[in-house]
N, C-alpha and C positions, 0 to 999 in steps of 0.2 A: 306497427304491431305485426303486419304481414311480412314486412321486409326480413325480419329475423327468421321466419319460417321458410321463406324462399331461399335464403342463404344456407340454412340447415339442409334443405333438400338438395341444393346444388353440391354441398360438401359430401352428402351421402352418395349422390350419383357419381361424383368423382372417385370416391373410395371404391364403389362397386365396379366402375370401369377399370380402375387400377388392379383390383383383384382379378378381374376377367383377363386383363393383359398378362399378368404374372402367370395365371393358369395356362394360357395359350403358349407362353414362352416355355413353361415347364413341359407341356405336352410336346413341344417341338424338340427340346433339348434332351429329355430323358431317354427316348429310344436310342439316340446317338450315343449318349454317355453309356448306356447299358451294353451296347454292342462294341464299344471301343476297347481295343486291346492295350492301348498305351495309356498308362495311368497318369502321365504328366499332362496329356491333352484332356483327359477326363477331369482332372483337378482344375484346369483352366476353364473348362466349360461350366463346372460347378461354381466356380468363382463368378463367372458371367451370369449365372442364375442367382447367385447370392446377392449381388449388388442391387438389382431392382427390389429384391425382397427387403434388404436393409433400408433402402431409400423409402419404401412404402411404410415400414415400421417406425422410421424416424423422420417424419416430414419436417420441412423447413417452411416457416411462414413467409409468404411473399409480400410483406408489408413494406 
């Protein structure tokens, strides 16, 4: 009975850590993107930010 609760808490903690990591990545990238004068590099950086967000929203089970 307690095993399911522990697994749920671990899953919730993992999601919180992932959200925190994405926020830190965004805080690192956004000032660089904002000041960048070259649109092609800005698009590449936005793509680099979009990939972990996509990965977070569409998780793959490790079974």
